[in-house]
C-alpha positions as protocol buffer text, in pm:
chain_id: "A"
residue {
  index: 1
  type: MET
  ca { x: 0 y: 0 z: 0 }
}
residue {
  index: 2
  type: LYS
  ca { x: 128 y: 344 z: -92 }
}
residue {
  index: 3
  type: PRO
  ca { x: 193 y: 601 z: 180 }
}
residue {
  index: 4
  type: GLY
  ca { x: -77 y: 859 z: 247 }
}
residue {
  index: 5
  type: PRO
  ca { x: -137 y: 1129 z: 506 }
}
residue {
  index: 6
  type: ALA
  ca { x: -15 y: 1059 z: 857 }
}
residue {
  index: 7
  type: LEU
  ca { x: -370 y: 1030 z: 991 }
}
residue {
  index: 8
  type: MET
  ca { x: -619 y: 832 z: 785 }
}
residue {
  index: 9
  type: ARG
  ca { x: -956 y: 1007 z: 756 }
}
residue {
  index: 10
  type: HIS
  ca { x: -1299 y: 908 z: 633 }
}
residue {
  index: 11
  type: TYR
  ca { x: -1568 y: 1137 z: 489 }
}
residue {
  index: 12
  type: LEU
  ca { x: -1898 y: 986 z: 599 }
}
residue {
  index: 13
  type: GLN
  ca { x: -2096 y: 1301 z: 676 }
}
residue {
  index: 14
  type: PHE
  ca { x: -2042 y: 1674 z: 641 }
}
residue {
  index: 15
  type: LYS
  ca { x: -1954 y: 1730 z: 1006 }
}
residue {
  index: 16
  type: ASP
  ca { x: -1648 y: 1504 z: 971 }
}
residue {
  index: 17
  type: PHE
  ca { x: -1446 y: 1810 z: 865 }
}
residue {
  index: 18
  type: ARG
  ca { x: -1387 y: 2148 z: 1028 }
}
residue {
  index: 19
  type: ALA
  ca { x: -1451 y: 2488 z: 874 }
}
residue {
  index: 20
  type: GLU
  ca { x: -1082 y: 2546 z: 800 }
}
residue {
  index: 21
  type: GLU
  ca { x: -1065 y: 2212 z: 618 }
}
residue {
  index: 22
  type: TYR
  ca { x: -1356 y: 2317 z: 399 }
}
residue {
  index: 23
  type: ALA
  ca { x: -1178 y: 2641 z: 321 }
}
residue {
  index: 24
  type: HIS
  ca { x: -883 y: 2434 z: 199 }
}
residue {
  index: 25
  type: LEU
  ca { x: -1106 y: 2202 z: -6 }
}
residue {
  index: 26
  type: PHE
  ca { x: -1283 y: 2492 z: -176 }
}
residue {
  index: 27
  type: GLU
  ca { x: -950 y: 2656 z: -261 }
}
residue {
  index: 28
  type: ARG
  ca { x: -816 y: 2330 z: -402 }
}
residue {
  index: 29
  type: ALA
  ca { x: -1137 y: 2268 z: -599 }
}
residue {
  index: 30
  type: ALA
  ca { x: -1103 y: 2612 z: -760 }
}
residue {
  index: 31
  type: ILE
  ca { x: -741 y: 2543 z: -859 }
}
residue {
  index: 32
  type: ILE
  ca { x: -816 y: 2193 z: -985 }
}
residue {
  index: 33
  type: LYS
  ca { x: -1115 y: 2314 z: -1187 }
}
residue {
  index: 34
  type: ARG
  ca { x: -911 y: 2597 z: -1340 }
}
residue {
  index: 35
  type: ARG
  ca { x: -643 y: 2349 z: -1448 }
}
residue {
  index: 36
  type: PHE
  ca { x: -910 y: 2124 z: -1597 }
}
residue {
  index: 37
  type: LYS
  ca { x: -1062 y: 2411 z: -1796 }
}
residue {
  index: 38
  type: ASN
  ca { x: -715 y: 2512 z: -1922 }
}
residue {
  index: 39
  type: TYR
  ca { x: -632 y: 2153 z: -2025 }
}
residue {
  index: 40
  type: GLU
  ca { x: -340 y: 2147 z: -1781 }
}
residue {
  index: 41
  type: ARG
  ca { x: -230 y: 1796 z: -1691 }
}
residue {
  index: 42
  type: TYR
  ca { x: -251 y: 1737 z: -1316 }
}
residue {
  index: 43
  type: GLN
  ca { x: -218 y: 1378 z: -1196 }
}
residue {
  index: 44
  type: PRO
  ca { x: -116 y: 1365 z: -829 }
}
residue {
  index: 45
  type: LEU
  ca { x: -300 y: 1035 z: -779 }
}
residue {
  index: 46
  type: ALA
  ca { x: -103 y: 838 z: -1038 }
}
residue {
  index: 47
  type: ASP
  ca { x: -104 y: 467 z: -951 }
}
residue {
  index: 48
  type: ARG
  ca { x: -374 y: 518 z: -688 }
}
residue {
  index: 49
  type: SER
  ca { x: -697 y: 321 z: -723 }
}
residue {
  index: 50
  type: LEU
  ca { x: -1054 y: 401 z: -623 }
}
residue {
  index: 51
  type: ALA
  ca { x: -1316 y: 133 z: -554 }
}
residue {
  index: 52
  type: MET
  ca { x: -1672 y: 255 z: -614 }
}
residue {
  index: 53
  type: ILE
  ca { x: -1944 y: 42 z: -455 }
}
residue {
  index: 54
  type: PHE
  ca { x: -2301 y: 111 z: -565 }
}
residue {
  index: 55
  type: GLU
  ca { x: -2597 y: -39 z: -384 }
}
residue {
  index: 56
  type: LYS
  ca { x: -2803 y: 256 z: -511 }
}
residue {
  index: 57
  type: ALA
  ca { x: -2795 y: 332 z: -883 }
}
residue {
  index: 58
  type: SER
  ca { x: -2628 y: 654 z: -994 }
}
residue {
  index: 59
  type: THR
  ca { x: -2546 y: 870 z: -1293 }
}
residue {
  index: 60
  type: ARG
  ca { x: -2376 y: 1183 z: -1157 }
}
residue {
  index: 61
  type: THR
  ca { x: -2198 y: 1008 z: -869 }
}
residue {
  index: 62
  type: ARG
  ca { x: -2046 y: 743 z: -1093 }
}
residue {
  index: 63
  type: VAL
  ca { x: -1943 y: 978 z: -1375 }
}
residue {
  index: 64
  type: SER
  ca { x: -1805 y: 1246 z: -1142 }
}
residue {
  index: 65
  type: PHE
  ca { x: -1595 y: 1007 z: -931 }
}
residue {
  index: 66
  type: GLU
  ca { x: -1481 y: 790 z: -1220 }
}
residue {
  index: 67
  type: ALA
  ca { x: -1391 y: 1075 z: -1456 }
}
residue {
  index: 68
  type: GLY
  ca { x: -1234 y: 1267 z: -1169 }
}
residue {
  index: 69
  type: MET
  ca { x: -1011 y: 980 z: -1059 }
}
residue {
  index: 70
  type: TYR
  ca { x: -893 y: 916 z: -1416 }
}
residue {
  index: 71
  type: GLN
  ca { x: -818 y: 1286 z: -1463 }
}
residue {
  index: 72
  type: MET
  ca { x: -610 y: 1280 z: -1144 }
}
residue {
  index: 73
  type: GLY
  ca { x: -406 y: 991 z: -1287 }
}
residue {
  index: 74
  type: GLY
  ca { x: -563 y: 706 z: -1092 }
}
residue {
  index: 75
  type: SER
  ca { x: -772 y: 403 z: -1182 }
}
residue {
  index: 76
  type: VAL
  ca { x: -1120 y: 288 z: -1084 }
}
residue {
  index: 77
  type: VAL
  ca { x: -1286 y: -39 z: -987 }
}
residue {
  index: 78
  type: HIS
  ca { x: -1665 y: -24 z: -1023 }
}
residue {
  index: 79
  type: LEU
  ca { x: -1879 y: -261 z: -815 }
}
residue {
  index: 80
  type: THR
  ca { x: -2257 y: -293 z: -799 }
}
residue {
  index: 81
  type: THR
  ca { x: -2476 y: -502 z: -570 }
}
residue {
  index: 82
  type: GLY
  ca { x: -2459 y: -787 z: -822 }
}
residue {
  index: 83
  type: ASP
  ca { x: -2079 y: -768 z: -843 }
}
residue {
  index: 84
  type: SER
  ca { x: -1994 y: -764 z: -474 }
}
residue {
  index: 85
  type: GLN
  ca { x: -2072 y: -956 z: -158 }
}
residue {
  index: 86
  type: LEU
  ca { x: -2130 y: -642 z: 46 }
}
residue {
  index: 87
  type: GLY
  ca { x: -2374 y: -731 z: 323 }
}
residue {
  index: 88
  type: ARG
  ca { x: -2504 y: -1033 z: 134 }
}
residue {
  index: 89
  type: SER
  ca { x: -2327 y: -1365 z: 187 }
}
residue {
  index: 90
  type: GLU
  ca { x: -2023 y: -1190 z: 335 }
}
residue {
  index: 91
  type: PRO
  ca { x: -2031 y: -959 z: 638 }
}
residue {
  index: 92
  type: ILE
  ca { x: -1969 y: -592 z: 561 }
}
residue {
  index: 93
  type: GLU
  ca { x: -1673 y: -599 z: 797 }
}
residue {
  index: 94
  type: ASP
  ca { x: -1504 y: -877 z: 596 }
}
residue {
  index: 95
  type: SER
  ca { x: -1569 y: -698 z: 265 }
}
residue {
  index: 96
  type: ALA
  ca { x: -1405 y: -388 z: 409 }
}
residue {
  index: 97
  type: ARG
  ca { x: -1100 y: -582 z: 527 }
}
residue {
  index: 98
  type: VAL
  ca { x: -1051 y: -738 z: 183 }
}
residue {
  index: 99
  type: ILE
  ca { x: -1133 y: -445 z: -49 }
}
residue {
  index: 100
  type: SER
  ca { x: -927 y: -196 z: 150 }
}
residue {
  index: 101
  type: ARG
  ca { x: -617 y: -415 z: 109 }
}
residue {
  index: 102
  type: MET
  ca { x: -644 y: -389 z: -268 }
}
residue {
  index: 103
  type: VAL
  ca { x: -727 y: -23 z: -333 }
}
residue {
  index: 104
  type: ASP
  ca { x: -626 y: 317 z: -194 }
}
residue {
  index: 105
  type: ILE
  ca { x: -966 y: 476 z: -137 }
}
residue {
  index: 106
  type: VAL
  ca { x: -1331 y: 362 z: -140 }
}
residue {
  index: 107
  type: MET
  ca { x: -1653 y: 543 z: -229 }
}
residue {
  index: 108
  type: ILE
  ca { x: -1982 y: 381 z: -125 }
}
residue {
  index: 109
  type: ARG
  ca { x: -2335 y: 475 z: -228 }
}
residue {
  index: 110
  type: THR
  ca { x: -2578 y: 273 z: -21 }
}
residue {
  index: 111
  type: PHE
  ca { x: -2892 y: 279 z: 193 }
}
residue {
  index: 112
  type: GLU
  ca { x: -2842 y: 291 z: 572 }
}
residue {
  index: 113
  type: GLN
  ca { x: -2567 y: 511 z: 713 }
}
residue {
  index: 114
  type: THR
  ca { x: -2479 y: 228 z: 951 }
}
residue {
  index: 115
  type: LYS
  ca { x: -2358 y: 21 z: 652 }
}
residue {
  index: 116
  type: ILE
  ca { x: -2096 y: 272 z: 548 }
}
residue {
  index: 117
  type: GLU
  ca { x: -1994 y: 330 z: 909 }
}
residue {
  index: 118
  type: ARG
  ca { x: -1940 y: -44 z: 961 }
}
residue {
  index: 119
  type: PHE
  ca { x: -1736 y: -61 z: 642 }
}
residue {
  index: 120
  type: ALA
  ca { x: -1524 y: 239 z: 740 }
}
residue {
  index: 121
  type: ALA
  ca { x: -1459 y: 99 z: 1089 }
}
residue {
  index: 122
  type: HIS
  ca { x: -1281 y: -200 z: 931 }
}
residue {
  index: 123
  type: SER
  ca { x: -1119 y: -27 z: 632 }
}
residue {
  index: 124
  type: ARG
  ca { x: -747 y: 38 z: 602 }
}
residue {
  index: 125
  type: VAL
  ca { x: -807 y: 321 z: 353 }
}
residue {
  index: 126
  type: PRO
  ca { x: -1026 y: 634 z: 345 }
}
residue {
  index: 127
  type: VAL
  ca { x: -1397 y: 582 z: 281 }
}
residue {
  index: 128
  type: ILE
  ca { x: -1621 y: 845 z: 117 }
}
residue {
  index: 129
  type: ASN
  ca { x: -1998 y: 864 z: 147 }
}
residue {
  index: 130
  type: GLY
  ca { x: -2139 y: 887 z: -206 }
}
residue {
  index: 131
  type: LEU
  ca { x: -2492 y: 900 z: -61 }
}
residue {
  index: 132
  type: THR
  ca { x: -2687 y: 724 z: 212 }
}
residue {
  index: 133
  type: ASN
  ca { x: -3046 y: 752 z: 329 }
}
residue {
  index: 134
  type: GLU
  ca { x: -2931 y: 996 z: 597 }
}
residue {
  index: 135
  type: PHE
  ca { x: -2659 y: 1210 z: 436 }
}
residue {
  index: 136
  type: HIS
  ca { x: -2521 y: 1332 z: 103 }
}
residue {
  index: 137
  type: PRO
  ca { x: -2204 y: 1528 z: 194 }
}
residue {
  index: 138
  type: CYS
  ca { x: -2040 y: 1531 z: -151 }
}
residue {
  index: 139
  type: GLN
  ca { x: -2346 y: 1698 z: -301 }
}
residue {
  index: 140
  type: ILE
  ca { x: -2354 y: 1975 z: -40 }
}
residue {
  index: 141
  type: LEU
  ca { x: -1980 y: 2018 z: -88 }
}
residue {
  index: 142
  type: ALA
  ca { x: -2049 y: 2082 z: -458 }
}
residue {
  index: 143
  type: ASP
  ca { x: -2345 y: 2309 z: -383 }
}
residue {
  index: 144
  type: LEU
  ca { x: -2144 y: 2529 z: -149 }
}
residue {
  index: 145
  type: PHE
  ca { x: -1855 y: 2551 z: -392 }
}
residue {
  index: 146
  type: THR
  ca { x: -2101 y: 2651 z: -665 }
}
residue {
  index: 147
  type: PHE
  ca { x: -2237 y: 2928 z: -443 }
}
residue {
  index: 148
  type: ILE
  ca { x: -1883 y: 3047 z: -365 }
}
residue {
  index: 149
  type: GLU
  ca { x: -1799 y: 3053 z: -737 }
}
residue {
  index: 150
  type: ALA
  ca { x: -2099 y: 3278 z: -798 }
}
residue {
  index: 151
  type: ARG
  ca { x: -2080 y: 3499 z: -489 }
}
residue {
  index: 152
  type: GLY
  ca { x: -1742 y: 3459 z: -319 }
}
residue {
  index: 153
  type: MET
  ca { x: -1462 y: 3451 z: -573 }
}
residue {
  index: 154
  type: ASN
  ca { x: -1266 y: 3751 z: -692 }
}
residue {
  index: 155
  type: ARG
  ca { x: -1140 y: 3814 z: -1045 }
}
residue {
  index: 156
  type: ARG
  ca { x: -813 y: 3639 z: -969 }
}
residue {
  index: 157
  type: GLY
  ca { x: -1002 y: 3324 z: -872 }
}
residue {
  index: 158
  type: ILE
  ca { x: -928 y: 3352 z: -500 }
}
residue {
  index: 159
  type: VAL
  ca { x: -1193 y: 3185 z: -286 }
}
residue {
  index: 160
  type: ASP
  ca { x: -1363 y: 3377 z: -4 }
}
residue {
  index: 161
  type: VAL
  ca { x: -1527 y: 3115 z: 217 }
}
residue {
  index: 162
  type: ASP
  ca { x: -1649 y: 3387 z: 452 }
}
residue {
  index: 163
  type: CYS
  ca { x: -1903 y: 3480 z: 186 }
}
residue {
  index: 164
  type: LEU
  ca { x: -2116 y: 3196 z: 329 }
}
residue {
  index: 165
  type: LYS
  ca { x: -2144 y: 3351 z: 673 }
}
residue {
  index: 166
  type: GLY
  ca { x: -2479 y: 3508 z: 747 }
}
residue {
  index: 167
  type: ARG
  ca { x: -2637 y: 3379 z: 426 }
}
residue {
  index: 168
  type: VAL
  ca { x: -2982 y: 3223 z: 410 }
}
residue {
  index: 169
  type: VAL
  ca { x: -3047 y: 2896 z: 229 }
}
residue {
  index: 170
  type: ALA
  ca { x: -3412 y: 2802 z: 173 }
}
residue {
  index: 171
  type: TRP
  ca { x: -3475 y: 2428 z: 169 }
}
residue {
  index: 172
  type: VAL
  ca { x: -3816 y: 2349 z: 18 }
}
residue {
  index: 173
  type: GLY
  ca { x: -3942 y: 1991 z: 15 }
}
residue {
  index: 174
  type: ASP
  ca { x: -3855 y: 1667 z: 191 }
}
residue {
  index: 175
  type: GLY
  ca { x: -3664 y: 1651 z: 518 }
}
residue {
  index: 176
  type: ASN
  ca { x: -3427 y: 1399 z: 363 }
}
residue {
  index: 177
  type: ASN
  ca { x: -3053 y: 1329 z: 342 }
}
residue {
  index: 178
  type: MET
  ca { x: -2993 y: 1657 z: 161 }
}
residue {
  index: 179
  type: ALA
  ca { x: -3178 y: 1858 z: 426 }
}
residue {
  index: 180
  type: ASN
  ca { x: -2986 y: 1681 z: 705 }
}
residue {
  index: 181
  type: THR
  ca { x: -2657 y: 1766 z: 538 }
}
residue {
  index: 182
  type: TRP
  ca { x: -2754 y: 2128 z: 479 }
}
residue {
  index: 183
  type: LEU
  ca { x: -2814 y: 2163 z: 853 }
}
residue {
  index: 184
  type: GLN
  ca { x: -2470 y: 2023 z: 932 }
}
residue {
  index: 185
  type: ALA
  ca { x: -2310 y: 2261 z: 682 }
}
residue {
  index: 186
  type: ALA
  ca { x: -2495 y: 2559 z: 828 }
}
residue {
  index: 187
  type: GLU
  ca { x: -2373 y: 2479 z: 1178 }
}
residue {
  index: 188
  type: ILE
  ca { x: -2011 y: 2447 z: 1066 }
}
residue {
  index: 189
  type: LEU
  ca { x: -1990 y: 2733 z: 816 }
}
residue {
  index: 190
  type: GLY
  ca { x: -2210 y: 2995 z: 981 }
}
residue {
  index: 191
  type: PHE
  ca { x: -2518 y: 3035 z: 763 }
}
residue {
  index: 192
  type: THR
  ca { x: -2888 y: 2967 z: 827 }
}
residue {
  index: 193
  type: VAL
  ca { x: -3122 y: 2719 z: 662 }
}
residue {
  index: 194
  type: HIS
  ca { x: -3491 y: 2803 z: 625 }
}
residue {
  index: 195
  type: VAL
  ca { x: -3666 y: 2467 z: 615 }
}
residue {
  index: 196
  type: SER
  ca { x: -4017 y: 2415 z: 481 }
}
residue {
  index: 197
  type: THR
  ca { x: -4156 y: 2063 z: 450 }
}
residue {
  index: 198
  type: PRO
  ca { x: -4505 y: 1915 z: 447 }
}
residue {
  index: 199
  type: SER
  ca { x: -4638 y: 1782 z: 775 }
}
residue {
  index: 200
  type: GLY
  ca { x: -4495 y: 1438 z: 842 }
}
residue {
  index: 201
  type: TYR
  ca { x: -4180 y: 1498 z: 637 }
}
residue {
  index: 202
  type: GLU
  ca { x: -3993 y: 1730 z: 874 }
}
residue {
  index: 203
  type: VAL
  ca { x: -3618 y: 1736 z: 930 }
}
residue {
  index: 204
  type: ASP
  ca { x: -3514 y: 1548 z: 1243 }
}
residue {
  index: 205
  type: PRO
  ca { x: -3231 y: 1746 z: 1409 }
}
residue {
  index: 206
  type: ALA
  ca { x: -3133 y: 1433 z: 1602 }
}
residue {
  index: 207
  type: VAL
  ca { x: -3056 y: 1254 z: 1274 }
}
residue {
  index: 208
  type: ALA
  ca { x: -2865 y: 1556 z: 1146 }
}
residue {
  index: 209
  type: GLY
  ca { x: -2672 y: 1552 z: 1473 }
}
residue {
  index: 210
  type: ILE
  ca { x: -2648 y: 1928 z: 1509 }
}
residue {
  index: 211
  type: GLN
  ca { x: -2584 y: 2101 z: 1842 }
}
residue {
  index: 212
  type: ASN
  ca { x: -2685 y: 2456 z: 1747 }
}
residue {
  index: 213
  type: ARG
  ca { x: -3058 y: 2472 z: 1679 }
}
residue {
  index: 214
  type: ASP
  ca { x: -3018 y: 2838 z: 1578 }
}
residue {
  index: 215
  type: CYS
  ca { x: -2861 y: 2733 z: 1247 }
}
residue {
  index: 216
  type: TYR
  ca { x: -3205 y: 2661 z: 1101 }
}
residue {
  index: 217
  type: LYS
  ca { x: -3562 y: 2790 z: 1115 }
}
residue {
  index: 218
  type: VAL
  ca { x: -3881 y: 2602 z: 1027 }
}
residue {
  index: 219
  type: PHE
  ca { x: -4158 y: 2753 z: 815 }
}
residue {
  index: 220
  type: LYS
  ca { x: -4497 y: 2598 z: 745 }
}
residue {
  index: 221
  type: ASN
  ca { x: -4538 y: 2807 z: 431 }
}
residue {
  index: 222
  type: PRO
  ca { x: -4262 y: 2751 z: 171 }
}
residue {
  index: 223
  type: LEU
  ca { x: -4309 y: 3105 z: 44 }
}
residue {
  index: 224
  type: ASP
  ca { x: -4207 y: 3238 z: 386 }
}
residue {
  index: 225
  type: ALA
  ca { x: -3901 y: 3011 z: 387 }
}
residue {
  index: 226
  type: CYS
  ca { x: -3787 y: 3160 z: 57 }
}
residue {
  index: 227
  type: ARG
  ca { x: -3831 y: 3522 z: 164 }
}
residue {
  index: 228
  type: ASP
  ca { x: -3497 y: 3710 z: 140 }
}
residue {
  index: 229
  type: ALA
  ca { x: -3305 y: 3386 z: 80 }
}
residue {
  index: 230
  type: ASP
  ca { x: -2968 y: 3392 z: -96 }
}
residue {
  index: 231
  type: LEU
  ca { x: -3020 y: 3041 z: -229 }
}
residue {
  index: 232
  type: VAL
  ca { x: -3334 y: 2835 z: -289 }
}
residue {
  index: 233
  type: THR
  ca { x: -3286 y: 2462 z: -325 }
}
residue {
  index: 234
  type: THR
  ca { x: -3492 y: 2145 z: -339 }
}
residue {
  index: 235
  type: ASP
  ca { x: -3485 y: 1775 z: -428 }
}
residue {
  index: 236
  type: VAL
  ca { x: -3719 y: 1516 z: -574 }
}
residue {
  index: 237
  type: TRP
  ca { x: -4024 y: 1443 z: -363 }
}
residue {
  index: 238
  type: THR
  ca { x: -3962 y: 1069 z: -365 }
}
residue {
  index: 239
  type: SER
  ca { x: -3603 y: 967 z: -295 }
}
residue {
  index: 240
  type: MET
  ca { x: -3462 y: 633 z: -406 }
}
residue {
  index: 241
  type: GLY
  ca { x: -3595 y: 354 z: -188 }
}
residue {
  index: 242
  type: TYR
  ca { x: -3927 y: 528 z: -116 }
}
residue {
  index: 243
  type: GLU
  ca { x: -4096 y: 463 z: -451 }
}
residue {
  index: 244
  type: ALA
  ca { x: -4391 y: 286 z: -286 }
}
residue {
  index: 245
  type: GLU
  ca { x: -4486 y: 622 z: -131 }
}
residue {
  index: 246
  type: ASN
  ca { x: -4483 y: 809 z: -462 }
}
residue {
  index: 247
  type: ASP
  ca { x: -4857 y: 880 z: -496 }
}
residue {
  index: 248
  type: GLN
  ca { x: -4889 y: 972 z: -129 }
}
residue {
  index: 249
  type: ARG
  ca { x: -4593 y: 1207 z: -153 }
}
residue {
  index: 250
  type: ARG
  ca { x: -4720 y: 1378 z: -468 }
}
residue {
  index: 251
  type: ALA
  ca { x: -5038 y: 1470 z: -285 }
}
residue {
  index: 252
  type: ALA
  ca { x: -4858 y: 1583 z: 32 }
}
residue {
  index: 253
  type: PHE
  ca { x: -4597 y: 1793 z: -151 }
}
residue {
  index: 254
  type: ALA
  ca { x: -4828 y: 1964 z: -402 }
}
residue {
  index: 255
  type: ASP
  ca { x: -4772 y: 2310 z: -248 }
}
residue {
  index: 256
  type: TRP
  ca { x: -4395 y: 2266 z: -224 }
}
residue {
  index: 257
  type: CYS
  ca { x: -4310 y: 2313 z: -592 }
}
residue {
  index: 258
  type: VAL
  ca { x: -4044 y: 2584 z: -628 }
}
residue {
  index: 259
  type: ASP
  ca { x: -4190 y: 2833 z: -874 }
}
residue {
  index: 260
  type: ALA
  ca { x: -4142 y: 3191 z: -992 }
}
residue {
  index: 261
  type: GLU
  ca { x: -4340 y: 3327 z: -695 }
}
residue {
  index: 262
  type: MET
  ca { x: -4101 y: 3164 z: -447 }
}
residue {
  index: 263
  type: MET
  ca { x: -3796 y: 3288 z: -635 }
}
residue {
  index: 264
  type: GLY
  ca { x: -3961 y: 3629 z: -653 }
}
residue {
  index: 265
  type: VAL
  ca { x: -3964 y: 3673 z: -275 }
}
residue {
  index: 266
  type: ALA
  ca { x: -3602 y: 3561 z: -242 }
}
residue {
  index: 267
  type: LYS
  ca { x: -3326 y: 3816 z: -288 }
}
residue {
  index: 268
  type: PRO
  ca { x: -3305 y: 3960 z: -641 }
}
residue {
  index: 269
  type: ASP
  ca { x: -2974 y: 3782 z: -701 }
}
residue {
  index: 270
  type: ALA
  ca { x: -3079 y: 3455 z: -534 }
}
residue {
  index: 271
  type: LEU
  ca { x: -2960 y: 3132 z: -693 }
}
residue {
  index: 272
  type: PHE
  ca { x: -3157 y: 2813 z: -751 }
}
residue {
  index: 273
  type: MET
  ca { x: -3003 y: 2467 z: -705 }
}
residue {
  index: 274
  type: HIS
  ca { x: -3121 y: 2110 z: -744 }
}
residue {
  index: 275
  type: CYS
  ca { x: -2906 y: 1800 z: -697 }
}
residue {
  index: 276
  type: LEU
  ca { x: -3078 y: 1624 z: -992 }
}
residue {
  index: 277
  type: PRO
  ca { x: -3242 y: 1431 z: -1143 }
}
residue {
  index: 278
  type: ALA
  ca { x: -3528 y: 1683 z: -1156 }
}
residue {
  index: 279
  type: HIS
  ca { x: -3895 y: 1638 z: -1233 }
}
residue {
  index: 280
  type: ARG
  ca { x: -4016 y: 1958 z: -1394 }
}
residue {
  index: 281
  type: GLY
  ca { x: -4368 y: 2036 z: -1279 }
}
residue {
  index: 282
  type: GLU
  ca { x: -4326 y: 1848 z: -950 }
}
residue {
  index: 283
  type: GLU
  ca { x: -4062 y: 1983 z: -710 }
}
residue {
  index: 284
  type: VAL
  ca { x: -3968 y: 2270 z: -945 }
}
residue {
  index: 285
  type: THR
  ca { x: -4117 y: 2441 z: -1247 }
}
residue {
  index: 286
  type: ALA
  ca { x: -3938 y: 2443 z: -1580 }
}
residue {
  index: 287
  type: GLU
  ca { x: -3940 y: 2824 z: -1563 }
}
residue {
  index: 288
  type: VAL
  ca { x: -3718 y: 2814 z: -1253 }
}
residue {
  index: 289
  type: ILE
  ca { x: -3478 y: 2527 z: -1325 }
}
residue {
  index: 290
  type: ASP
  ca { x: -3420 y: 2644 z: -1680 }
}
residue {
  index: 291
  type: GLY
  ca { x: -3425 y: 3012 z: -1587 }
}
residue {
  index: 292
  type: PRO
  ca { x: -3146 y: 3269 z: -1534 }
}
residue {
  index: 293
  type: GLN
  ca { x: -3117 y: 3215 z: -1158 }
}
residue {
  index: 294
  type: SER
  ca { x: -3058 y: 2841 z: -1193 }
}
residue {
  index: 295
  type: VAL
  ca { x: -2701 y: 2713 z: -1155 }
}
residue {
  index: 296
  type: VAL
  ca { x: -2787 y: 2343 z: -1158 }
}
residue {
  index: 297
  type: TRP
  ca { x: -2553 y: 2258 z: -1446 }
}
residue {
  index: 298
  type: ASP
  ca { x: -2254 y: 2426 z: -1280 }
}
residue {
  index: 299
  type: GLU
  ca { x: -2360 y: 2250 z: -960 }
}
residue {
  index: 300
  type: ALA
  ca { x: -2364 y: 1911 z: -1135 }
}
residue {
  index: 301
  type: GLU
  ca { x: -2020 y: 1963 z: -1294 }
}
residue {
  index: 302
  type: ASN
  ca { x: -1875 y: 2081 z: -964 }
}
residue {
  index: 303
  type: ARG
  ca { x: -1942 y: 1742 z: -808 }
}
residue {
  index: 304
  type: MET
  ca { x: -1640 y: 1622 z: -1005 }
}
residue {
  index: 305
  type: HIS
  ca { x: -1410 y: 1908 z: -908 }
}
residue {
  index: 306
  type: VAL
  ca { x: -1484 y: 1906 z: -534 }
}
residue {
  index: 307
  type: GLN
  ca { x: -1455 y: 1528 z: -521 }
}
residue {
  index: 308
  type: LYS
  ca { x: -1116 y: 1549 z: -690 }
}
residue {
  index: 309
  type: ALA
  ca { x: -1011 y: 1794 z: -419 }
}
residue {
  index: 310
  type: LEU
  ca { x: -1158 y: 1562 z: -154 }
}
residue {
  index: 311
  type: MET
  ca { x: -972 y: 1255 z: -281 }
}
residue {
  index: 312
  type: GLU
  ca { x: -650 y: 1456 z: -306 }
}
residue {
  index: 313
  type: TYR
  ca { x: -691 y: 1569 z: 55 }
}
residue {
  index: 314
  type: LEU
  ca { x: -775 y: 1224 z: 192 }
}
residue {
  index: 315
  type: LEU
  ca { x: -486 y: 1056 z: 11 }
}
residue {
  index: 316
  type: LEU
  ca { x: -216 y: 1325 z: 13 }
}
residue {
  index: 317
  type: GLY
  ca { x: -310 y: 1565 z: 291 }
}
residue {
  index: 318
  type: ARG
  ca { x: -284 y: 1940 z: 243 }
}
residue {
  index: 319
  type: ILE
  ca { x: -136 y: 2056 z: -87 }
}
residue {
  index: 320
  type: GLY
  ca { x: 5 y: 2406 z: -108 }
}
């Protein structure tokens, strides 16, 4: 196994890192993205290998991690539920012991957070959460970097992470893994989340694991949540694994479609984000997601750049 940073770290939820570490990651993501756009070869992870384990299907997670690792000079092993023994005939702990002896870093996209935690506890290499039922840290990492690109970067490309402090993010929709992760990010980076969900789909602060309840406010009316927000964001009404509830959720969430009226009460320069895939006419109107305030395509691309910075940090420590 090749040498890495002195202290092996995992990235299983957003609160695993401190604010100063996020400042470093955002700075590195900006540099790495700039090199990518300028066709500058940068391969610090040559001869390193990434194992990607998917128990939940993916488009953006697979492409962003796989393309990113190849661009950084490494190689990728792609495993699905049918390809691996993870939690099936072999205990998760044994899979972790074996896989982590053969690769340098592992990304897992699965259902229960406990699965990835059990794997990480027995892994000899860093483990990254590519999504679980409870958290989606890589997506929020990309979302925050996208906001910084739009609102906190000077002409020389220098990142100002402090631009996040005091901001308001409006979360409209399900109190799901994205909402949980937004709360963690708000607590660490000093902004506030306005949460509006239908009754029965609220965010559980105990699941998010936050200590400061002042980092978010709850609104029954989604329009009120969006008022004076710097960023309005949402997700599909029915997350993967909850398809049986689809009809019930469509009825419950009918008033939580982000539309022009909601964007109209946000700040004039407010951004709109969506982690994708999107269902136009359900959680967001076409007018909003395809409109001038939407940065969803930058947001999707930035998954690759922040994850490259994340893998660099986990495998090599601080650069620069």
